C-alpha positions as CSV (number, residue, x, y, z in Angstrom):
1,M,-0.1,0.0,-0.1
2,N,1.2,3.2,-0.9
3,S,1.3,6.6,1.6
4,F,-1.5,9.1,0.9
5,F,-3.1,12.3,2.6
6,Y,-6.6,12.4,2.5
7,Y,-9.1,15.4,3.3
8,N,-12.6,15.6,2.0
9,P,-14.7,18.6,4.3
10,T,-17.8,17.8,2.3
11,K,-21.4,17.3,4.3
12,L,-23.2,14.8,3.2
13,V,-26.7,15.1,3.8
14,F,-29.0,11.7,2.9
15,G,-32.6,11.2,2.6
16,K,-36.0,11.9,1.9
17,D,-35.9,15.2,3.8
18,S,-32.7,16.2,3.4
19,L,-33.6,19.4,1.1
20,D,-34.7,21.2,4.0
21,E,-31.3,21.3,5.4
22,V,-30.2,23.5,2.7
23,K,-30.9,26.6,5.2
24,D,-28.6,26.0,7.7
25,L,-26.0,24.6,5.5
26,I,-25.4,27.9,3.8
27,D,-23.6,30.4,6.2
28,N,-25.2,33.0,7.1
29,K,-22.5,35.3,5.9
30,H,-23.6,34.7,2.3
31,K,-25.8,37.5,1.0
32,K,-25.4,36.4,-2.6
33,V,-26.3,33.1,-4.3
34,L,-25.9,32.3,-7.8
35,L,-28.1,29.3,-8.7
36,H,-26.6,27.0,-11.3
37,Y,-28.8,24.4,-13.3
38,G,-29.5,23.1,-16.3
39,G,-32.5,22.6,-18.5
40,G,-36.3,22.6,-17.7
41,S,-36.2,19.4,-15.6
42,I,-36.0,20.8,-12.3
43,K,-39.2,23.4,-13.0
44,K,-40.7,20.8,-14.3
45,S,-40.6,18.9,-10.9
46,G,-40.9,21.4,-8.6
47,L,-37.4,20.9,-6.9
48,Y,-36.9,24.3,-8.8
49,D,-39.4,26.4,-6.2
50,K,-38.5,24.4,-3.5
51,V,-34.7,25.5,-3.7
52,T,-35.7,28.9,-4.5
53,G,-38.1,29.2,-1.7
54,I,-35.8,28.2,0.7
55,L,-33.2,30.5,-0.3
56,K,-35.5,33.5,0.0
57,G,-36.5,32.2,3.4
58,K,-33.0,32.5,4.0
59,E,-33.3,36.4,2.6
60,L,-30.7,35.7,0.2
61,E,-30.4,37.7,-3.1
62,I,-30.7,34.8,-6.2
63,V,-28.8,35.9,-9.6
64,E,-29.7,32.6,-11.6
65,L,-27.5,30.8,-14.8
66,P,-29.2,28.0,-16.2
67,G,-28.4,26.4,-19.5
68,V,-25.6,23.7,-18.4
69,E,-25.9,20.9,-21.3
70,S,-24.4,17.5,-20.6
71,N,-20.6,17.9,-20.7
72,P,-20.5,21.8,-19.5
73,K,-19.1,24.2,-21.8
74,L,-16.4,26.7,-20.8
75,S,-18.3,30.0,-22.4
76,L,-20.9,29.0,-20.3
77,V,-18.1,28.9,-17.4
78,K,-16.7,32.2,-18.4
79,K,-20.2,33.9,-18.1
80,G,-20.9,32.4,-14.7
81,I,-17.4,34.1,-13.7
82,E,-18.1,37.1,-14.9
83,I,-22.1,37.1,-13.4
84,C,-20.2,36.1,-9.8
85,R,-17.5,39.1,-10.2
86,E,-20.4,41.7,-11.2
87,N,-22.7,40.7,-8.5
88,E,-20.0,40.2,-5.7
89,I,-21.9,36.6,-5.2
90,T,-19.9,34.6,-2.5
91,F,-21.7,31.2,-2.7
92,I,-22.7,28.9,-5.9
93,L,-25.2,26.4,-5.4
94,A,-25.4,23.5,-8.1
95,V,-28.9,21.8,-8.6
96,G,-28.2,19.1,-11.0
97,G,-25.9,16.0,-11.9
98,G,-22.2,16.2,-12.7
99,S,-22.2,18.5,-15.5
100,V,-24.1,21.1,-13.3
101,I,-21.8,20.6,-10.5
102,D,-18.1,20.5,-12.5
103,S,-19.5,23.4,-14.1
104,A,-20.1,25.5,-10.7
105,K,-16.7,24.2,-9.4
106,T,-15.0,25.6,-12.2
107,I,-16.5,28.9,-11.9
108,A,-16.1,28.9,-8.1
109,A,-12.3,28.4,-9.3
110,G,-12.5,31.1,-11.9
111,V,-14.0,33.7,-9.9
112,L,-10.9,33.7,-7.7
113,Y,-8.5,33.2,-10.0
114,D,-6.4,36.0,-11.8
115,G,-6.4,35.0,-15.7
116,D,-8.0,32.6,-17.9
117,I,-9.5,29.5,-15.6
118,W,-8.5,27.4,-19.1
119,D,-5.2,27.9,-18.0
120,C,-5.9,25.5,-15.4
121,F,-6.5,23.0,-17.2
122,T,-3.9,22.9,-19.7
123,G,-1.2,23.2,-17.3
124,K,-0.6,27.1,-18.2
125,G,-1.5,28.3,-14.3
126,S,-2.9,26.7,-11.2
127,F,-5.2,27.7,-8.2
128,N,-5.6,26.4,-5.1
129,E,-8.6,28.4,-3.6
130,A,-12.5,28.9,-4.9
131,L,-15.8,29.9,-3.8
132,P,-17.8,27.6,-1.9
133,V,-19.8,25.3,-3.5
134,G,-23.5,23.6,-2.4
135,V,-25.2,21.1,-4.4
136,V,-28.6,19.2,-4.9
137,L,-27.6,16.3,-6.3
138,T,-30.4,15.7,-9.1
139,I,-28.6,12.6,-11.0
140,P,-26.3,9.8,-9.6
141,A,-23.1,9.4,-12.0
142,S,-20.4,11.5,-11.9
143,G,-19.8,11.7,-7.7
144,S,-18.9,15.0,-8.6
145,E,-20.8,16.2,-5.4
146,M,-17.9,15.0,-2.7
147,S,-15.2,14.7,-5.5
148,S,-12.0,17.6,-5.6
149,S,-12.2,17.5,-9.6
150,A,-14.1,18.9,-12.6
151,V,-14.2,18.3,-16.0
152,V,-15.3,20.9,-18.7
153,T,-15.6,21.0,-22.8
154,N,-13.4,23.9,-24.5
155,E,-15.5,24.2,-27.7
156,D,-12.8,25.6,-29.2
157,G,-11.0,22.6,-30.3
158,K,-13.3,20.4,-28.9
159,F,-11.1,19.6,-26.1
160,K,-12.5,17.5,-22.7
161,M,-10.5,18.6,-20.1
162,S,-10.4,18.5,-15.9
163,I,-9.0,20.2,-12.9
164,E,-8.5,18.7,-9.5
165,H,-8.1,20.3,-6.3
166,D,-9.7,19.8,-2.5
167,C,-10.4,23.4,-2.9
168,L,-12.9,22.1,-5.5
169,R,-14.8,19.6,-3.2
170,P,-18.4,21.2,-2.4
171,E,-19.3,22.6,1.3
172,F,-22.4,20.2,1.5
173,A,-24.1,18.1,-0.9
174,I,-27.9,17.1,-0.6
175,L,-28.9,13.5,-1.2
176,N,-32.7,12.6,-1.6
177,P,-33.0,9.3,-3.6
178,E,-36.7,10.5,-4.7
179,I,-35.5,13.0,-6.5
180,T,-34.3,10.5,-8.8
181,L,-37.7,8.1,-9.1
182,T,-38.3,10.1,-12.7
183,L,-35.1,9.8,-14.0
184,P,-35.0,8.6,-17.5
185,N,-33.7,5.0,-18.1
186,K,-31.1,6.4,-20.3
187,Q,-29.7,8.7,-17.9
188,T,-30.2,6.0,-14.9
189,F,-27.9,3.2,-16.8
190,A,-25.6,5.8,-18.3
191,G,-24.6,7.5,-14.8
192,I,-24.3,3.7,-13.2
193,I,-22.3,3.0,-16.0
194,D,-20.2,6.1,-15.1
195,M,-20.1,5.4,-11.6
196,I,-18.9,1.4,-12.3
197,S,-16.1,2.9,-13.8
198,H,-15.0,5.7,-11.5
199,V,-15.0,1.9,-9.2
200,L,-12.8,0.4,-11.9
201,E,-10.4,3.0,-12.6
202,R,-8.7,2.5,-9.1
203,Y,-9.6,-0.9,-8.9
204,F,-7.6,-2.1,-11.7
205,T,-4.1,-1.0,-10.1
206,Q,-0.5,-2.3,-10.0
207,T,-0.1,-1.6,-6.6
208,I,0.1,-4.2,-3.9
209,D,-1.1,-5.3,-0.4
210,V,-4.5,-3.0,-1.0
211,D,-6.8,-5.5,0.4
212,L,-9.0,-3.2,2.2
213,T,-9.8,-0.9,-0.6
214,D,-10.3,-4.5,-2.8
215,K,-12.6,-5.4,-0.5
216,L,-14.3,-1.8,-0.6
217,C,-14.1,-2.2,-4.2
218,E,-15.8,-5.7,-5.3
219,A,-18.5,-4.4,-2.7
220,T,-19.1,-1.0,-4.2
221,L,-19.5,-2.9,-7.9
222,K,-21.5,-5.7,-6.4
223,T,-23.8,-3.6,-4.8
224,I,-24.4,-1.0,-8.0
225,M,-25.0,-3.7,-10.2
226,N,-27.1,-6.1,-8.0
227,N,-29.2,-2.8,-7.3
228,A,-29.2,-1.9,-11.1
229,Y,-31.0,-4.7,-12.1
230,K,-33.9,-4.2,-9.4
231,L,-34.3,-0.6,-11.0
232,K,-34.5,-2.5,-14.5
233,E,-37.0,-4.7,-12.8
234,D,-39.1,-1.3,-10.9
235,P,-37.4,2.3,-11.6
236,M,-39.5,3.4,-8.8
237,D,-37.8,1.4,-6.4
238,Y,-36.9,3.7,-3.5
239,D,-34.9,1.0,-1.8
240,A,-32.4,0.7,-4.7
241,R,-32.3,4.0,-5.8
242,A,-30.9,5.1,-2.6
243,E,-28.4,2.4,-2.5
244,I,-27.3,3.6,-6.0
245,M,-27.5,7.0,-5.0
246,L,-24.7,6.8,-2.6
247,S,-23.0,4.3,-4.6
248,G,-21.9,7.0,-7.0
249,T,-20.8,8.9,-4.0
250,I,-18.6,6.8,-2.7
251,A,-17.3,5.8,-6.5
252,H,-15.2,8.9,-6.5
253,N,-14.8,10.6,-3.6
254,G,-11.1,9.4,-2.7
255,I,-12.2,6.8,-0.5
256,L,-11.9,3.8,-2.8
257,G,-8.6,5.0,-4.3
258,L,-6.8,5.1,-1.0
259,G,-2.9,3.8,-1.0
260,R,-3.4,2.7,-4.8
261,Q,-2.0,4.1,-7.9
262,E,-5.4,5.1,-9.9
263,D,-5.3,4.4,-13.8
264,W,-7.5,6.8,-15.6
265,G,-6.5,5.6,-19.1
266,T,-10.0,4.8,-20.5
267,H,-11.4,7.8,-18.8
268,R,-9.1,10.1,-21.2
269,I,-9.8,8.3,-23.7
270,G,-14.0,8.4,-23.2
271,H,-13.1,12.6,-22.8
272,E,-11.9,12.6,-26.6
273,L,-14.7,10.8,-27.8
274,T,-17.1,13.2,-26.1
275,A,-15.5,16.3,-26.6
276,L,-15.8,15.4,-30.3
277,Y,-19.2,13.3,-30.8
278,G,-21.1,14.9,-27.7
279,T,-21.5,11.5,-26.2
280,T,-22.9,10.7,-23.0
281,H,-20.0,9.7,-20.7
282,G,-21.6,6.9,-19.4
283,V,-21.9,5.8,-23.1
284,T,-18.2,6.2,-24.0
285,L,-17.5,4.4,-21.3
286,A,-19.4,1.2,-22.0
287,I,-18.1,1.1,-24.8
288,I,-14.3,2.2,-24.0
289,F,-13.8,0.1,-20.9
290,P,-14.5,-3.7,-22.0
291,A,-11.9,-2.8,-24.9
292,W,-9.6,-1.7,-22.7
293,M,-9.7,-4.6,-20.5
294,K,-9.2,-7.3,-23.3
295,Y,-5.9,-4.8,-24.5
296,V,-4.3,-4.9,-21.0
297,Y,-5.6,-7.5,-19.2
298,K,-2.2,-9.4,-19.2
299,E,-0.3,-6.8,-17.5
300,N,-1.8,-8.1,-14.4
301,I,-3.6,-11.3,-15.4
302,S,-3.7,-12.2,-11.6
303,R,-6.0,-8.9,-10.7
304,F,-8.1,-9.8,-13.5
305,V,-8.8,-13.0,-12.0
306,Q,-9.8,-11.5,-9.1
307,F,-12.2,-9.5,-10.5
308,A,-14.0,-12.3,-12.2
309,E,-14.1,-14.4,-8.9
310,N,-15.1,-11.7,-6.7
311,V,-17.3,-9.6,-8.5
312,F,-18.9,-11.9,-11.0
313,G,-18.4,-15.5,-8.7
314,V,-16.4,-16.7,-12.0
315,L,-15.3,-20.3,-11.2
316,K,-11.8,-21.5,-11.5
317,A,-12.5,-25.1,-11.4
318,G,-11.2,-26.5,-15.1
319,K,-9.7,-23.3,-15.9
320,N,-6.3,-21.6,-16.6
321,S,-6.2,-18.2,-15.3
322,E,-6.7,-16.5,-18.8
323,Q,-9.9,-18.7,-19.4
324,V,-10.9,-17.2,-15.8
325,A,-10.1,-13.4,-16.6
326,L,-11.5,-13.4,-19.9
327,E,-14.8,-15.1,-18.5
328,G,-15.1,-12.2,-16.3
329,I,-14.5,-9.4,-19.1
330,K,-17.6,-11.8,-20.8
331,E,-19.6,-11.2,-18.0
332,F,-18.8,-7.3,-17.3
333,E,-19.9,-7.2,-21.1
334,N,-22.6,-9.0,-20.6
335,F,-24.4,-6.5,-17.4
336,I,-23.3,-3.4,-20.0
337,R,-25.6,-5.3,-22.4
338,D,-28.5,-6.0,-20.0
339,M,-28.4,-2.6,-19.5
340,N,-29.5,-1.6,-23.0
341,M,-26.0,0.1,-23.1
342,P,-23.2,-0.4,-26.0
343,T,-20.3,-2.3,-26.6
344,S,-18.9,-1.1,-29.4
345,L,-18.4,2.7,-31.6
346,P,-21.0,1.3,-34.5
347,E,-23.8,0.1,-32.0
348,Y,-24.1,3.6,-30.9
349,K,-23.2,5.0,-34.9
350,L,-19.9,6.4,-33.6
351,P,-17.5,6.9,-36.5
352,T,-14.9,4.8,-37.0
353,D,-12.4,6.9,-39.0
354,D,-11.3,9.3,-36.2
355,F,-8.6,6.7,-34.4
356,E,-5.5,8.7,-35.2
357,L,-7.2,12.0,-34.2
358,I,-8.5,11.0,-30.9
359,A,-5.2,9.1,-29.8
360,Q,-3.3,12.0,-30.9
361,K,-5.3,14.4,-28.9
362,C,-5.4,11.7,-25.6
363,T,-1.9,10.9,-25.7
364,K,-0.8,14.8,-26.3
365,G,3.0,13.0,-27.3
366,S,2.8,11.0,-23.8
367,Y,1.1,8.3,-22.5
368,V,-1.9,8.0,-20.3
369,G,-2.8,5.1,-18.2
370,R,-0.7,3.8,-15.0
371,F,-2.2,0.0,-15.1
372,K,-0.5,-0.1,-18.7
373,K,1.6,2.9,-20.0
374,L,-1.1,3.7,-23.2
375,Y,0.9,5.4,-26.2
376,K,-0.7,6.5,-29.2
377,K,-0.6,3.1,-30.8
378,D,-2.2,1.7,-27.5
379,V,-5.1,4.1,-27.6
380,I,-5.7,3.3,-31.7
381,N,-5.6,-0.2,-30.6
382,I,-8.2,-0.1,-28.0
383,L,-10.5,1.7,-30.1
384,K,-10.3,-1.1,-32.8
385,L,-10.9,-3.9,-30.4
386,A,-14.2,-1.0,-29.8
387,K,-15.3,-1.6,-33.6
């Protein structure tokens, strides 16, 4: 196990009445709040009225910035930065899923950064402070409600990149599973693949003697998958929604990666697909992760055997290690298909003639990933396996 430093100040408030806590969680020193959200779904559901009612009850001045799209855009972030500076806003409340939260976090950092916030994504700049952010989570998927990172797409050049710092962790996150009961299946199951991928990026490691976090990862994966099947049978199953919602937070708040080297190569490839084609993040991960597994499993076949046995219950009897590992990968593909998600690029009608460009943007002349270092040719080969 590697040495580590872990800090997570986010207050997590979970349950049916958790929204009521917002009035006490926003410090009274704040007078103006930026209310950041996506489209009209929070208004149709009545959530918008509830949130604004609570904020007005605290006599807070509300400045709104709607319009966050799936895969949040840098242009809206810059607009938010301007709004916050012009209105002397000191707190941002994000009501939505990962895209809204990531947009809010980036705005929070950008307000206090002296320069172009995109420089921090490209490595030309750095930051160590941000406005406080609160979250009312509506779509469990990204885990951004308790994480230290944010991902934004720059429309100029179609780059999807991330920033990370502990100051980006929200002050609080409200998790009410009831809010998720009416989510469309596509969002539900794309989100489930997203959170599973967050676990897998940590689970597939070359770090040894990480038994505790191995078991935590495996338990989280099995919990998500078991409850995913329950939601497929009954989307209104509150208890299954609750398990999924909490699992999404646990999957990406850092606890599962303690003491272990993480990979993140698959996410980097997926980000380039999303940046180019606007594909839902969970969809790209459903396509790329099995292809990545098939390409890298021989780098540490015993870990893939462990995955097959402990997550999917694959039996060793009469099989060699490679057969067990490949059966585990097959079981994972079967799960993805059971969730009505694609496992190949053509299945989702995505182009297969941009592999050179994707690989070049992904690796930037170097490599991505740590389980196996993926250079340009490796990324191309993984994309070919996804055809």
